C-alpha positions as CSV (number, residue, x, y, z in Angstrom):
1,M,203.8,114.8,105.4
2,T,202.8,110.9,106.0
3,I,200.4,110.0,109.3
4,V,199.5,106.3,110.1
5,L,196.1,105.6,110.4
6,D,195.3,102.2,112.2
7,A,192.5,100.9,110.3
8,M,191.9,98.5,113.3
9,G,191.0,100.5,115.8
10,S,187.4,101.4,115.9
11,D,184.0,99.2,117.2
12,D,183.6,99.6,113.3
13,R,186.4,98.8,112.4
14,P,188.0,98.9,109.5
15,D,185.0,101.4,108.1
16,P,185.2,104.2,109.7
17,E,189.2,104.2,109.3
18,V,189.0,103.5,105.8
19,Q,186.8,105.6,104.7
20,A,188.7,108.9,106.9
21,A,191.8,107.6,104.9
22,V,190.3,108.5,101.9
23,T,188.6,111.8,103.1
24,A,191.6,112.8,105.0
25,S,194.3,112.4,102.0
26,N,192.2,114.0,99.8
27,Q,191.2,117.3,102.5
28,L,195.2,117.9,104.1
29,D,196.7,116.5,101.0
30,E,198.5,114.3,102.9
31,E,200.0,110.7,102.7
32,I,198.0,108.4,104.7
33,L,199.5,104.8,105.4
34,L,196.4,102.4,106.6
35,V,197.5,99.8,108.3
36,G,195.7,96.6,108.7
37,P,194.8,93.1,106.8
38,E,195.9,94.2,103.2
39,S,192.9,91.7,101.7
40,I,190.1,93.6,103.3
41,L,191.5,96.8,103.4
42,K,192.1,97.0,99.3
43,E,188.4,95.2,99.2
44,K,187.0,98.6,101.7
45,L,189.2,101.0,99.7
46,S,188.2,99.7,95.7
47,A,184.1,100.2,97.1
48,L,184.1,103.9,97.7
49,P,184.7,106.8,95.8
50,G,187.0,109.3,95.1
51,D,190.6,109.8,94.7
52,K,192.7,107.2,96.7
53,S,196.5,107.9,95.5
54,K,197.6,108.9,98.9
55,V,196.0,106.1,100.7
56,R,199.0,103.3,101.1
57,I,198.1,99.9,102.4
58,V,200.4,98.8,105.2
59,H,199.7,94.9,106.3
60,A,199.1,94.1,109.6
61,P,197.0,90.3,109.6
62,E,196.3,90.9,113.2
63,A,194.1,93.4,115.8
64,L,194.1,94.0,119.2
65,D,191.0,94.0,121.1
66,M,189.2,96.5,123.7
67,S,189.3,93.6,125.7
68,D,192.6,92.8,125.3
69,H,195.7,93.0,127.8
70,I,199.3,93.1,127.7
71,V,198.9,89.0,127.7
72,E,196.6,88.9,124.3
73,A,198.4,91.6,123.3
74,R,201.7,89.8,122.9
75,A,200.5,87.0,121.4
76,K,199.5,89.1,118.4
77,K,202.7,89.9,117.3
78,Q,202.0,91.6,114.1
79,N,199.1,93.7,115.4
80,S,198.3,96.5,113.3
81,M,199.0,98.9,116.6
82,Q,202.4,97.6,116.9
83,I,203.0,97.5,112.9
84,G,201.6,101.1,112.9
85,M,204.1,102.7,115.5
86,E,207.1,100.4,113.9
87,L,206.5,103.3,110.7
88,I,207.0,106.1,112.5
89,K,209.9,104.7,114.2
90,S,211.9,103.5,111.2
91,G,211.4,107.6,109.6
92,E,208.6,106.3,107.2
93,A,206.0,108.5,108.8
94,E,205.7,111.4,111.3
95,A,202.6,110.5,113.3
96,F,200.4,107.5,114.5
97,V,196.6,107.4,115.2
98,T,194.5,105.1,116.4
99,A,191.2,104.8,117.9
100,G,192.0,101.5,120.0
101,N,193.0,100.2,123.3
102,T,194.1,103.3,125.0
103,G,196.3,100.8,127.6
104,M,197.7,99.3,124.6
105,A,198.4,102.0,122.9
106,M,200.3,103.2,126.0
107,Y,201.8,99.9,126.6
108,Y,203.1,100.0,122.7
109,A,204.4,103.7,122.4
110,K,206.5,103.1,125.6
111,K,207.9,100.0,124.2
112,T,208.5,101.7,120.5
113,F,209.6,104.9,121.4
114,G,210.0,105.5,125.0
115,D,209.6,108.9,127.2
116,I,211.1,112.1,126.3
117,K,213.8,112.2,128.5
118,G,212.9,113.5,131.9
119,V,209.3,112.4,131.7
120,I,208.4,110.4,134.8
121,R,204.8,109.4,133.2
122,P,203.1,110.3,130.3
123,C,199.4,111.4,130.2
124,L,196.8,111.7,128.1
125,C,195.3,115.1,127.3
126,A,191.7,116.4,126.2
127,V,190.6,119.9,124.5
128,F,187.4,120.6,126.6
129,P,184.7,123.1,125.2
130,V,184.5,125.6,127.2
131,K,183.0,129.8,127.5
132,N,185.1,131.9,124.9
133,G,187.1,129.1,123.3
134,K,188.7,125.8,124.4
135,A,190.6,124.4,127.5
136,V,193.5,121.6,127.8
137,V,192.3,119.1,130.6
138,L,195.1,116.2,131.7
139,D,195.4,113.7,132.8
140,I,192.0,112.0,131.0
141,G,192.6,108.5,131.9
142,A,196.3,107.2,131.4
143,N,197.1,107.6,134.8
144,A,194.8,106.2,137.2
145,E,196.6,106.9,140.4
146,C,199.3,109.9,140.4
147,R,202.1,111.6,142.8
148,P,202.0,115.3,142.9
149,E,205.4,115.7,140.7
150,F,203.2,113.5,137.5
151,L,200.8,116.3,138.2
152,V,203.5,119.3,137.7
153,Q,204.8,117.7,134.4
154,F,201.3,117.5,133.3
155,A,201.0,121.1,134.0
156,T,204.2,121.5,132.1
157,M,202.6,119.6,129.0
158,G,199.5,121.0,128.8
159,T,201.0,124.5,128.7
160,I,203.1,123.7,126.1
161,Y,200.2,122.0,124.0
162,A,198.0,124.9,124.8
163,K,200.4,127.1,123.1
164,T,201.2,125.0,120.4
165,M,197.6,123.9,119.5
166,L,195.8,126.4,120.9
167,G,197.8,129.3,120.1
168,K,197.8,130.2,123.8
169,V,199.8,133.4,124.8
170,N,200.4,132.5,128.6
171,P,198.1,129.6,129.2
172,R,196.5,130.0,133.1
173,V,197.2,126.7,134.8
174,G,194.3,125.7,137.2
175,L,194.9,123.0,139.8
176,V,191.4,120.7,139.7
177,S,189.9,120.7,143.2
178,N,186.9,120.6,144.9
179,G,187.5,124.1,146.6
180,E,188.8,127.2,144.9
181,E,190.4,128.0,148.3
182,E,194.2,126.9,149.2
183,G,194.1,124.1,151.5
184,K,191.0,122.5,149.9
185,G,190.9,119.4,147.9
186,N,192.5,115.4,149.1
187,D,196.2,114.7,149.6
188,L,197.4,114.9,146.3
189,V,195.5,118.1,145.6
190,R,196.9,119.4,148.7
191,E,200.3,118.1,148.0
192,T,200.6,119.5,144.6
193,Y,199.4,122.9,145.3
194,P,203.2,124.4,146.5
195,L,205.0,122.5,143.6
196,L,202.4,124.2,140.9
197,K,203.4,127.7,143.1
198,A,207.0,127.0,142.8
199,T,206.9,126.7,139.2
200,S,207.1,129.6,136.4
201,L,204.3,128.5,134.9
202,N,201.2,130.9,135.3
203,F,199.3,128.9,137.9
204,I,196.0,130.4,138.9
205,G,195.5,128.1,141.7
206,N,192.8,125.5,142.4
207,I,189.6,125.3,139.9
208,E,186.2,123.4,140.3
209,G,184.3,122.7,137.5
210,K,182.3,126.0,136.8
211,E,186.0,127.8,137.0
212,L,187.0,125.6,134.2
213,F,183.9,125.7,132.2
214,G,183.6,129.5,132.5
215,G,186.9,129.8,130.9
216,K,189.3,130.8,133.7
217,A,191.8,128.4,133.5
218,D,193.5,127.5,129.9
219,V,195.0,123.8,131.5
220,A,193.6,122.1,134.1
221,V,195.1,119.3,135.9
222,T,194.2,116.5,137.3
223,D,195.0,112.7,137.8
224,G,193.9,110.2,135.6
225,F,190.6,108.9,137.3
226,T,189.2,112.2,137.4
227,G,189.8,113.5,134.3
228,N,188.4,110.2,132.8
229,V,185.2,110.8,135.1
230,M,185.3,114.4,133.4
231,L,185.6,113.8,130.0
232,K,182.8,110.9,130.1
233,S,180.4,113.6,132.2
234,I,180.8,116.2,129.8
235,E,180.5,113.8,126.9
236,A,177.0,112.2,128.3
237,V,175.7,115.7,129.2
238,A,176.4,117.5,125.8
239,K,174.5,114.8,124.2
240,L,171.6,114.6,127.2
241,I,171.7,118.3,126.3
242,M,171.2,118.0,122.6
243,D,168.8,115.1,122.7
244,I,166.5,116.8,125.0
245,L,166.8,120.1,123.3
246,K,165.7,118.1,119.7
247,E,162.7,116.5,121.1
248,E,161.5,120.1,123.0
249,L,162.2,121.9,119.2
250,M,160.1,119.6,117.0
251,G,157.1,119.1,119.6
252,S,154.9,121.4,118.1
253,F,154.3,123.2,114.7
254,R,155.8,126.3,116.8
255,T,158.5,125.3,118.1
256,K,159.8,123.7,114.7
257,V,158.8,127.4,112.9
258,G,161.5,128.5,116.0
259,A,163.9,125.9,115.4
260,L,164.0,126.3,111.6
261,L,164.7,130.2,112.6
262,A,167.6,129.8,115.5
263,K,169.1,126.7,113.0
264,P,172.6,128.3,112.3
265,A,172.8,128.7,116.4
266,F,172.1,125.2,117.2
267,N,174.4,124.1,114.2
268,G,177.1,125.7,116.2
269,I,176.4,124.6,119.9
270,R,176.5,121.0,118.4
271,Q,179.6,121.3,116.8
272,M,180.8,123.2,120.2
273,L,180.0,120.2,121.9
274,D,180.6,116.9,119.3
275,P,183.2,115.2,120.4
276,A,184.0,114.0,116.5
277,E,185.3,117.7,116.0
278,T,188.4,116.8,118.7
279,G,188.9,113.6,117.0
280,A,191.7,112.2,119.0
281,A,193.8,113.1,122.4
282,P,197.7,112.8,122.3
283,L,199.6,110.7,124.4
284,L,201.9,113.6,125.6
285,G,205.5,112.4,127.4
286,I,205.7,109.4,124.7
287,D,208.9,110.5,122.5
288,A,206.7,110.4,119.8
289,L,203.4,112.0,117.9
290,V,200.9,109.3,119.3
291,F,197.0,110.2,119.1
292,V,194.2,107.9,120.8
293,G,190.8,108.4,119.8
294,H,187.5,107.0,121.1
295,G,186.5,103.2,119.9
296,R,183.3,105.1,119.0
297,S,184.7,106.9,116.6
298,D,183.3,107.5,113.3
299,A,184.8,108.7,110.1
300,R,184.2,112.7,110.6
301,A,186.2,111.9,114.3
302,M,189.3,110.1,112.7
303,V,189.4,112.6,109.9
304,S,189.3,115.3,112.9
305,A,192.1,113.1,114.5
306,V,194.2,113.1,111.3
307,R,193.9,116.6,111.2
308,A,195.1,117.0,114.8
309,A,198.4,114.8,113.8
310,K,199.2,116.7,110.9
311,Q,198.8,120.1,113.3
312,A,201.0,118.8,115.4
313,V,204.0,117.9,113.4
314,E,203.4,121.5,111.5
315,N,203.7,123.0,115.2
316,N,206.5,121.3,116.1
317,L,204.8,119.7,119.1
318,L,207.4,117.2,120.1
319,G,209.9,119.3,119.7
320,E,208.7,121.9,122.0
321,L,207.8,119.3,124.5
322,R,211.4,118.4,124.6
323,L,212.6,121.7,125.3
324,A,210.4,122.5,127.9
325,I,210.6,119.2,129.9
326,A,214.3,119.5,129.9
327,E,214.0,123.7,131.0
328,S,211.6,121.9,134.2
329,I,214.7,120.2,134.9
330,K,216.5,123.0,135.0
331,E,214.4,125.0,137.1
332,N,214.6,122.1,139.8
């Protein structure tokens, strides 16, 4: 297996990506194609210890910035994102990972691969920590404005992701709303509810935030605006909790002793809440495996992203999505 890693995506590019390429290639025993300016990447690689035999540099002289839009991106015809995706299209690799501009990742993914046949609108999918496990939440930012039929397809793709990547047998699908009762929510939620109810999905109705984090649903469906606010809020709250906890535990000798005794439990909580453990969100609905990480990703987060991409290839996520979309079209 070969994974493409965009070396020029993160805020601190290319250091996290170069470190991640070396670590991931050794931990996962897979080839990594590191895409970016060859001279810079060679210098960065040579300064790192460890076996670098499975890391191959692919030259891309230009890089997209987080502030770039389509006009700026089109002017950079040899940017690392476009060249990296072309490697997938040509069959040289199986999945693409970037921590770059999400909007541009969507643009180039649609331009390079197109959508899975039958997909109305691709979406970004995240995995949230919830009681007794994890839950898939989508969309988390690709589509700020949505129609009801978009959310139905998000539910279908989220169900496949939960089955394929999280091992959920019959994922419970919830529609994010401000109340559990049918009829609650805005126009989008109220119009989507009967459409989801009419599918063969395991739809359990509306869910509020407390039901999601209480582990009531395996898949939570919402529009990209709401999902993005949810994602950034939970990341901020998780960081706040850990910062306050650390401050309180270091406040006195007694609490320091208690912290030492409870260190394994706190490490478990930290790991569960750490976004770097997930690494990247897949663009579901694109006819290729494309994973987009946060711009603030460090090397550990990028390794997690490459690991997720490897798992997606091994579990045939793309093939399962194609099949599920085709079956949902037959249903309708």
